[in-house]
C-alpha positions in Angstrom: -6.4 168.2 105.4 -3.9 166.0 103.7 -1.4 167.7 101.5 0.5 166.5 98.4 4.0 167.7 99.1 6.1 167.9 95.9 9.9 167.4 96.2 12.2 169.2 93.7 12.3 166.3 91.2 8.6 165.8 91.1 8.0 169.6 90.8 10.5 169.7 87.9 8.8 166.8 86.2 5.4 168.5 86.6 6.7 171.8 85.2 8.2 169.9 82.3 4.9 168.3 81.4 5.5 164.7 82.5 2.3 162.9 81.8 2.0 160.7 84.9 3.0 163.4 87.3 0.8 166.0 85.6 -2.3 163.8 85.7 -1.7 163.1 89.4 -1.3 166.7 90.2 -4.3 167.7 88.0 -6.4 165.3 90.1 -5.4 167.1 93.3 -7.1 170.2 94.6 -4.9 173.3 94.3 -5.2 174.1 98.0 -3.7 170.7 98.8 -0.5 171.2 96.9 2.6 172.1 98.9 6.4 172.4 98.6 9.1 172.9 101.2 11.1 176.1 101.3 14.1 173.9 100.5 12.5 172.9 97.2 11.8 176.6 96.4 15.5 177.4 97.1 16.7 174.5 94.9 14.5 175.4 92.0 15.3 179.1 92.1 19.0 178.5 92.6 19.0 176.2 89.5 17.4 178.9 87.3 19.7 181.6 88.7 22.7 179.5 87.8 21.5 178.8 84.3 20.9 182.6 83.8 24.4 183.4 85.0 26.0 180.8 82.8 24.2 181.9 79.6 26.7 183.4 77.2 24.3 185.8 75.5 20.8 187.2 75.8 19.2 184.6 73.6 20.4 181.8 75.9 19.0 183.7 78.9 15.4 183.7 77.5 14.6 180.1 78.4 15.9 180.1 82.0 14.2 183.5 82.7 10.9 182.1 81.4 11.2 179.0 83.6 12.2 181.2 86.6 9.1 183.3 86.0 6.9 180.2 85.6 8.4 178.7 88.8 7.7 181.9 90.8 4.1 182.0 89.6 3.6 178.3 90.5 5.0 178.9 94.0 2.6 181.7 94.4 -0.3 179.3 94.3 1.2 176.6 96.6 1.5 176.3 100.3 5.2 176.6 101.2 6.3 174.5 104.2 8.8 176.2 106.6 12.2 174.9 107.5 12.4 175.8 111.2 13.3 174.2 114.5 9.9 172.4 114.6 10.7 170.8 111.2 14.0 169.6 112.6 12.3 167.8 115.5 9.8 165.9 113.3 12.3 163.3 112.2 
């Protein structure tokens, strides 16, 4: 089965509602969508950083919402490992 592997930039565009990216992903079966564990780490680290930088509770609302949305999306996607086998593919 061929997978559509989303990198961090593409995933971010999709979560932001980018029309072209959203339509391409909408035409892909859910069980074919994947991200690497590296993408998961980059996205979560980005939201953690924004939460920590927020100066007050009001400014934390948006990054906490996006953090939650990201975790929910990852729960429906296949996550590709970064292991010794991955290192030898290239």
